[in-house]
BAMARFI-245337 format. One line per 4 residues: number of its first residue (from 0); their letters; for each residue x, y, z of N, C-alpha, C. Coordinates in pm, 1 decimal, padded with zeros to 6 digits. Example, Ala and Ser with C-alpha at 12.3 -4.5 7.8 and 13.67 -1.06 7.14 Angstrom:
BEGIN
0> as> 01319.0 -00569.0 00780.0 01230.0 -00450.0 00780.0 01320.0 -00330.0 00780.0; 01285.0 -00225.0 00708.0 01367.0 -00106.0 00714.0 01290.0 00003.0 00787.0
% end
This chain:
BEGIN
0> mppk> 00540.9 02792.6 01367.3 00608.4 02801.6 01495.9 00743.5 02730.7 01484.0; 00853.3 02795.2 01523.4 00985.0 02732.1 01510.2 00997.6 02612.3 01602.1; 01083.1 02515.1 01562.6 01100.3 02396.1 01646.5 01164.5 02433.3 01779.4; 01131.7 02353.9 01880.1 01192.5 02374.3 02011.0 01340.5 02344.0 02003.1
4> rasr> 01418.2 02425.1 02066.2 01561.5 02399.6 02073.7 01589.2 02316.0 02197.2; 01676.9 02220.1 02182.2 01717.0 02139.6 02298.0 01801.3 02227.8 02388.4; 01762.1 02235.9 02511.4 01843.1 02315.1 02603.1 01963.8 02232.8 02644.8; 02069.6 02301.7 02676.8 02192.8 02231.2 02715.1 02170.7 02149.0 02840.8
8> tsdr> 02068.8 02179.2 02916.8 02045.1 02103.5 03039.5 01960.1 01979.7 03015.2; 01910.6 01961.4 02891.1 01819.7 01848.7 02868.7 01876.7 01739.3 02779.0; 02001.3 01755.2 02731.8 02051.7 01650.6 02644.1 02120.9 01540.7 02724.5; 02148.4 01429.2 02656.9 02207.8 01312.2 02723.7 02344.2 01343.3 02783.6
12> etsa> 02420.6 01422.4 02713.3 02557.2 01449.7 02757.3 02562.3 01521.0 02891.8; 02463.1 01603.4 02919.4 02465.5 01679.0 03045.3 02445.5 01589.3 03167.6; 02403.2 01465.5 03144.4 02387.0 01374.6 03258.5 02521.1 01318.0 03305.7; 02624.3 01336.6 03224.4 02757.1 01285.3 03262.0 02818.7 01374.8 03369.6
16> rpdd> 02893.4 01311.2 03456.4 02967.0 01384.2 03560.2 03114.0 01388.2 03521.7; 03186.4 01488.5 03569.1 03329.4 01497.9 03533.5 03409.8 01374.2 03573.0; 03366.1 01303.9 03677.8 03442.3 01187.0 03721.0 03396.5 01057.5 03652.3; 03296.3 01066.2 03562.7 03256.4 00948.3 03485.2 03370.4 00911.0 03390.7
20> hral> 03376.8 00784.1 03358.1 03479.9 00736.5 03265.8 03470.5 00814.3 03134.5; 03584.4 00843.4 03076.5 03589.7 00919.2 02951.1 03508.7 00848.7 02840.9; 03511.5 00716.1 02837.6 03436.3 00641.9 02735.6 03286.0 00666.4 02751.1; 03237.5 00673.4 02874.5 03096.1 00700.9 02898.0 03061.4 00842.3 02851.2
24> rlwl> 03147.2 00937.7 02882.3 03122.2 01074.9 02838.1 03123.5 01084.7 02685.5; 03214.0 01012.0 02621.4 03220.2 01010.3 02475.1 03092.1 00950.5 02416.4; 03048.6 00839.4 02473.2 02924.3 00775.0 02427.6 02807.4 00871.5 02439.2; 02797.1 00940.8 02550.8 02686.2 01034.2 02570.3 02694.2 01150.8 02471.7
28> rmlt> 02814.5 01195.0 02438.8 02827.8 01302.3 02339.1 02784.7 01252.6 02201.7; 02826.8 01132.0 02162.4 02786.5 01077.2 02032.7 02634.9 01060.7 02026.7; 02577.2 01009.7 02133.9 02432.5 00990.9 02139.2 02360.3 01124.9 02128.7; 02409.4 01224.9 02199.0 02348.8 01357.6 02193.2 02356.7 01415.3 02052.7
32> ctql> 02472.4 01405.5 01989.2 02486.6 01455.5 01851.1 02389.3 01385.1 01758.3; 02379.3 01253.8 01770.3 02287.8 01176.7 01686.8 02144.4 01221.4 01708.3; 02105.2 01238.4 01833.8 01968.5 01278.5 01863.8 01937.6 01419.6 01814.2; 02033.2 01511.3 01826.3 02011.9 01647.8 01777.3 01995.3 01649.8 01625.4
36> ierh> 02079.5 01574.8 01555.2 02069.6 01567.8 01408.8 01938.2 01502.5 01368.6; 01903.8 01392.3 01434.2 01779.0 01322.6 01400.8 01658.2 01412.0 01426.5; 01658.3 01485.2 01535.1 01547.2 01575.8 01566.4 01532.2 01680.4 01455.7; 01644.0 01733.8 01409.6 01640.6 01833.3 01302.4 01583.6 01771.5 01174.4
40> irne> 01631.4 01653.8 01138.7 01585.2 01586.8 01016.2 01436.0 01554.7 01025.3; 01392.6 01502.4 01140.1 01249.6 01472.3 01157.7 01164.7 01597.7 01136.7; 01208.1 01708.7 01195.2 01132.8 01833.0 01183.6 01129.4 01881.6 01039.0; 01243.7 01878.6 00971.8 01249.0 01923.8 00832.5 01160.3 01837.7 00743.1
44> lrvr> 01163.8 01704.6 00761.8 01078.4 01616.9 00682.2 00930.6 01648.4 00704.1; 00894.6 01673.5 00829.4 00754.7 01704.9 00862.0 00712.5 01837.5 00800.5; 00795.0 01940.7 00820.1 00759.9 02074.3 00772.7 00764.1 02082.5 00620.1; 00870.5 02033.3 00560.9 00892.0 02050.2 00416.6 00809.4 01953.2 00332.9
48> fgtt> 00793.9 01829.0 00380.8 00729.7 01726.0 00298.9 00606.1 01662.9 00363.5; 00573.7 01700.5 00485.6 00458.2 01640.3 00552.2 00474.1 01491.3 00572.3; 00597.6 01448.7 00598.0 00622.4 01305.5 00613.9 00704.0 01280.6 00739.4; 00730.4 01153.8 00763.9 00803.0 01114.0 00884.6 00934.8 01047.1 00846.0
52> lprf> 01023.9 01037.9 00942.8 01151.0 00970.4 00919.6 01132.2 00822.1 00885.7; 01043.1 00748.2 00954.0 01023.3 00607.8 00914.9 00974.1 00591.1 00770.0; 00887.4 00680.5 00724.6 00840.9 00674.3 00585.1 00957.5 00702.8 00490.5; 01037.8 00802.8 00523.9 01155.7 00834.8 00443.6 01250.8 00715.5 00439.3
56> dlms> 01273.4 00653.1 00555.2 01363.6 00537.8 00562.5 01313.6 00421.3 00476.4; 01183.3 00394.9 00480.4 01128.2 00286.0 00399.9 01145.7 00316.8 00251.3; 01115.8 00438.4 00211.7 01131.2 00476.0 00071.1 01278.5 00471.4 00029.9; 01366.7 00505.3 00121.3 01510.4 00500.0 00094.2 01554.3 00356.5 00065.4
60> qler> 01505.7 00263.1 00143.9 01538.2 00122.0 00119.9 01487.7 00077.8 -00017.4; 01367.5 00118.4 -00051.1 01310.3 00079.0 -00180.1 01382.1 00146.3 -00296.5; 01428.8 00268.8 -00276.7 01501.5 00338.8 -00382.5 01630.1 00264.8 -00416.8; 01689.9 00200.7 -00318.4 01813.4 00126.0 -00340.3 01788.5 -00011.0 -00403.4
64> hpeg> 01662.7 -00052.9 -00406.2 01625.5 -00183.7 -00461.8 01505.2 -00165.0 -00555.2; 01530.0 -00119.7 -00675.9 01420.1 -00088.9 -00769.3 01328.4 -00207.8 -00797.0; 01380.3 -00329.8 -00783.0 01297.3 -00449.6 -00805.0 01200.0 -00472.3 -00690.1; 01219.5 -00398.9 -00580.2 01134.1 -00412.0 -00462.9 01194.3 -00505.7 -00359.3
68> lkmn> 01135.1 -00503.9 -00243.2 01178.4 -00589.3 -00132.0 01056.7 -00655.5 -00069.2; 01076.5 -00774.7 -00018.2 00970.9 -00840.3 00058.9 00955.5 -00765.9 00191.2; 00839.1 -00776.6 00249.1 00809.6 -00705.6 00373.8 00906.0 -00745.4 00485.3; 00937.7 -00874.9 00496.3 01027.3 -00916.8 00604.1 01168.3 -00862.5 00583.1
72> elsr> 01207.2 -00846.3 00456.5 01338.3 -00788.1 00426.5 01339.2 -00639.5 00461.7; 01232.3 -00570.0 00432.7 01221.3 -00428.9 00472.7 01229.3 -00415.7 00624.2; 01158.5 -00501.6 00692.4 01157.6 -00500.3 00838.9 01298.6 -00521.2 00894.4; 01369.8 -00617.7 00837.8 01506.1 -00646.8 00883.3 01599.4 -00529.8 00855.4
76> rmmv> 01591.7 -00475.0 00735.1 01680.1 -00364.5 00698.1 01652.6 -00238.8 00780.3; 01527.2 -00215.6 00814.0 01491.7 -00096.4 00890.6 01502.0 -00119.1 01041.4; 01520.3 -00244.0 01080.3 01530.5 -00283.1 01220.6 01405.7 -00242.9 01300.4; 01288.9 -00269.5 01240.3 01160.3 -00246.3 01305.8 01073.2 -00369.7 01285.4
80> tggn> 00962.3 -00374.3 01356.1 00873.3 -00490.0 01346.8 00799.9 -00491.2 01212.9; 00754.0 -00609.5 01176.6 00675.0 -00623.6 01055.5 00548.6 -00539.8 01059.3; 00489.4 -00526.8 01177.2 00369.3 -00444.0 01191.6 00395.5 -00298.4 01157.9; 00511.3 -00248.0 01199.3 00546.6 -00109.5 01165.7 00560.3 -00092.1 01015.0
84> vtgi> 00628.2 -00187.1 00951.5 00647.6 -00180.0 00806.5 00513.2 -00187.7 00735.4; 00426.2 -00274.9 00782.1 00293.9 -00288.4 00719.5 00215.5 -00158.6 00729.7; 00216.8 -00096.6 00845.4 00143.9 00029.8 00863.3 00195.7 00139.9 00772.6; 00325.9 00153.5 00764.7 00385.9 00256.6 00678.9 00355.8 00225.6 00532.8
88> tdql> 00370.4 00098.5 00496.1 00344.0 00058.1 00357.5 00199.7 00086.0 00319.9; 00106.6 00053.0 00407.5 -00035.1 00078.7 00379.7 -00058.9 00225.9 00348.2; 00000.5 00315.0 00426.5 -00015.6 00459.6 00403.4 00042.6 00499.9 00268.0; 00162.6 00450.1 00238.8 00229.5 00487.7 00114.4 00157.7 00430.7 -00007.9
92> vkeg> 00095.8 00313.1 00005.5 00015.8 00257.0 -00103.8 -00103.7 00347.6 -00129.8; -00172.8 00390.0 -00024.4 -00289.4 00479.4 -00039.5 -00251.9 00609.4 -00108.9; -00130.7 00656.2 -00086.2 -00085.3 00781.4 -00146.2 -00025.5 00759.9 -00285.9; -00018.7 00634.7 -00330.8 00032.2 00605.7 -00463.5 00183.6 00614.3 -00475.3
96> lver> 00254.9 00608.0 -00362.6 00400.5 00619.8 -00364.0 00470.8 00484.8 -00369.4; 00404.6 00379.0 -00323.2 00458.8 00243.6 -00334.3 00347.2 00151.1 -00381.5; 00388.4 00035.1 -00431.3 00291.8 -00065.7 -00473.9 00336.0 -00201.9 -00423.7; 00238.3 -00287.7 -00404.7 00265.0 -00426.1 -00366.1 00256.0 -00512.5 -00490.9
100> laqp> 00353.0 -00602.7 -00505.2 00356.3 -00693.5 -00619.5 00349.2 -00836.5 -00569.1; 00256.7 -00913.3 -00624.7 00242.9 -01053.8 -00584.8 00368.2 -01131.6 -00623.0; 00400.0 -01229.7 -00541.0 00512.1 -01321.1 -00566.3 00452.8 -01450.9 -00620.0; 00473.5 -01481.6 -00746.3 00412.7 -01602.5 -00804.6 00451.3 -01731.3 -00730.4
104> adrr> 00572.6 -01738.2 -00679.8 00618.5 -01860.5 -00613.6 00558.5 -01877.2 -00474.0; 00511.0 -01768.7 -00414.1 00455.9 -01775.6 -00278.6 00338.2 -01678.5 -00270.9; 00218.3 -01732.7 -00276.4 00099.7 -01646.9 -00279.9 00078.5 -01568.3 -00150.9; 00147.2 -01607.4 -00043.7 00133.5 -01533.3 00082.7 00226.8 -01412.6 00087.8
108> afrv> 00328.3 -01412.2 00003.3 00430.4 -01306.4 00007.3 00413.2 -01210.0 -00109.5; 00464.1 -01090.0 -00091.3 00467.5 -00993.0 -00199.1 00585.6 -00900.0 -00178.0; 00623.4 -00835.1 -00286.2 00729.7 -00735.6 -00281.3 00665.5 -00598.0 -00281.3; 00739.5 -00503.8 -00226.8 00695.6 -00364.5 -00226.1 00800.0 -00286.8 -00304.7
112> rltr> 00754.1 -00198.3 -00391.8 00849.0 -00113.3 -00463.7 00788.7 00025.4 -00483.2; 00876.9 00120.0 -00509.9 00833.2 00256.6 -00535.9 00759.8 00263.6 -00669.6; 00656.3 00345.4 -00674.8 00589.9 00375.6 -00801.0 00667.4 00489.6 -00868.4; 00627.6 00525.9 -00988.7 00691.7 00641.3 -01054.0 00676.6 00766.1 -00968.2
116> agik> 00556.9 00785.9 -00913.8 00534.6 00902.2 -00826.4 00622.5 00893.3 -00702.1; 00639.7 00772.4 -00649.2 00724.9 00752.1 -00531.9 00870.5 00780.9 -00561.5; 00916.3 00739.8 -00678.5 01055.1 00765.8 -00719.0 01078.6 00916.0 -00725.6; 00985.0 00986.7 -00786.9 00997.1 01131.9 -00802.0 00993.8 01200.7 -00664.4
120> afae> 00898.2 01162.7 -00581.7 00885.6 01224.0 -00448.7 01009.2 01196.2 -00363.3; 01057.4 01072.1 -00368.3 01174.4 01039.0 -00287.0 01298.2 01113.2 -00335.2; 01314.2 01126.9 -00466.5 01431.5 01197.1 -00519.8 01437.6 01339.7 -00465.5; 01324.5 01406.1 -00460.9 01320.4 01543.2 -00406.8 01354.5 01543.3 -00257.1
124> mare> 01295.4 01450.1 -00182.6 01325.1 01441.9 -00038.7 01471.8 01410.1 -00014.5; 01527.3 01319.2 -00093.0 01666.5 01277.9 -00074.0 01762.7 01393.5 -00099.8; 01734.3 01474.8 -00202.7 01819.0 01592.3 -00230.2 01818.2 01687.3 -00110.9; 01700.1 01715.0 -00058.5 01687.9 01804.6 00056.9 01755.6 01743.3 00180.2
128> heaw> 01732.1 01615.8 00202.0 01790.2 01545.5 00316.7 01942.1 01557.3 00314.6; 02000.8 01532.9 00198.9 02146.6 01543.9 00186.9 02193.0 01685.9 00219.5; 02121.2 01784.5 00169.6 02158.4 01923.5 00197.2 02149.4 01954.7 00347.3; 02049.2 01899.9 00414.3 02037.3 01922.8 00559.2 02156.3 01862.3 00632.4
132> ivgl> 02192.7 01740.3 00594.8 02306.1 01673.2 00659.5 02435.2 01750.0 00633.1; 02455.5 01790.1 00508.5 02575.5 01867.7 00474.1 02580.1 01993.8 00558.9; 02468.3 02061.5 00571.7 02463.8 02183.1 00651.8 02492.8 02156.9 00798.4; 02436.4 02051.1 00851.5 02457.0 02019.9 00993.9 02601.9 01983.3 01024.1
136> lsgl> 02671.7 01926.4 00926.1 02810.2 01885.4 00948.6 02911.1 01982.9 00886.7; 02862.2 02098.5 00845.8 02949.9 02196.2 00780.3 03046.1 02265.3 00877.1; 03027.5 02245.1 01004.2 03120.6 02301.0 01101.5 03254.3 02228.8 01104.1; 03262.1 02117.2 01032.7 03386.7 02041.3 01023.5 03445.9 02059.0 00883.8
140> gkre> 03577.2 02063.0 00877.1 03644.9 02069.4 00749.0 03656.6 01931.0 00687.3; 03704.7 01928.4 00562.4 03718.8 01801.5 00489.0 03807.0 01703.3 00565.7; 03919.4 01750.7 00615.6 04011.2 01664.0 00691.0 03944.4 01611.5 00818.4; 03868.8 01696.8 00885.7 03798.5 01653.8 01007.4 03692.0 01548.9 00974.1
144> hqdl> 03624.6 01565.4 00860.9 03528.0 01463.0 00817.0 03599.3 01329.7 00799.9; 03713.4 01331.8 00731.0 03788.6 01208.6 00707.4 03835.9 01147.1 00838.7; 03887.4 01230.4 00928.9 03934.4 01180.2 01058.3 03819.9 01118.0 01137.5; 03706.3 01186.7 01140.2 03591.9 01136.2 01215.7 03539.6 01006.4 01154.9
148> lgll> 03533.1 00999.2 01022.7 03492.5 00873.9 00957.7 03584.6 00759.6 00997.8; 03714.3 00785.0 00997.2 03810.2 00681.6 01035.3 03796.1 00639.4 01179.9; 03781.0 00734.7 01268.5 03766.2 00702.5 01410.6 03637.3 00626.1 01437.6; 03528.7 00670.5 01374.6 03401.2 00601.0 01396.2 03402.5 00462.0 01333.4
152> akvk> 03476.3 00443.0 01224.4 03490.9 00308.7 01166.0 03560.4 00216.2 01265.1; 03658.4 00270.0 01333.6 03731.0 00191.1 01433.9 03638.9 00155.0 01550.8; 03558.6 00250.4 01594.9 03461.2 00224.0 01702.3 03362.6 00116.3 01656.2; 03314.3 00129.3 01532.2 03217.9 00032.7 01478.6 03277.0 -00107.5 01473.0
156> rhal> 03400.1 -00119.6 01421.6 03465.0 -00252.0 01413.7 03474.7 -00315.7 01552.3; 03518.3 -00237.2 01649.3 03534.2 -00290.7 01784.6 03398.5 -00330.6 01843.5; 03297.6 -00246.7 01821.8 03163.8 -00278.1 01873.1 03108.8 -00404.5 01807.5; 03132.3 -00420.4 01676.2 03087.3 -00542.5 01608.0 03158.0 -00665.9 01662.6
160> qatd> 03287.5 -00654.3 01688.2 03361.8 -00766.7 01746.1 03306.9 -00801.5 01884.2; 03278.5 -00700.6 01964.0 03223.6 -00724.9 02097.9 03085.9 -00789.3 02088.3; 03005.1 -00742.3 01993.4 02871.1 -00798.9 01973.5 02880.5 -00942.8 01926.0; 02971.3 -00970.2 01832.3 02989.8 -01107.4 01784.8 03036.0 -01197.6 01898.0
164> glkv> 03122.2 -01146.5 01986.1 03167.6 -01222.4 02102.2 03052.6 -01259.1 02194.1; 02958.6 -01167.4 02212.1 02840.1 -01195.7 02295.4 02755.0 -01304.2 02232.7; 02740.3 -01301.9 02100.3 02660.7 -01403.4 02030.4 02723.1 -01541.2 02052.3; 02854.8 -01550.2 02043.0 02924.4 -01676.8 02062.6 02903.8 -01725.6 02204.9
168> qrts> 02915.0 -01635.0 02301.4 02896.2 -01672.5 02441.9 02755.7 -01724.5 02465.9; 02653.3 -01657.3 02406.9 02515.9 -01699.2 02427.6 02488.3 -01835.8 02366.8; 02542.8 -01863.4 02248.8 02513.7 -01990.5 02182.9 02588.6 -02105.3 02247.5; 02701.9 -02077.4 02312.0 02777.0 -02185.7 02375.2 02732.6 -02208.6 02518.4
172> a> 02651.0 -02122.2 02571.7 02604.7 -02138.8 02711.4 02494.2 -02240.0 02724.0
% end
């Protein structure tokens, strides 16, 4: 059965009114684009590989760190709770895609890393994932990609500065 298409009346952007501030309308458009892309990726991962985006994300983190990562580091990098990481890790261990390694210096801690089977499985998923993203963004030319990257970098810098300002305000209060 084909995936449900988001109707134009159900996305975040359609909640904006013409008299809303342009920045709010822009935010809602960015959020809608992100959600549409994420929905597509989630569906493709499920259909093609029988997996979920959180499992893919965890394996992606481990692929970038062949020596493995501690559970709390995985949790921080994925921005999810330790319980979520533990549940995903437990499933991937059962499937032979990741392994837990004891930490000699701390018997309570361990690292998680991809197994050979996990490396192979993730490599295939990552190739497909990249192709899906390329396809989804193929409506833009090379110059438009560069322009959008630059503009979003500027948005990110400003948002980080605003976030850092809030942290300073909270700690000095």
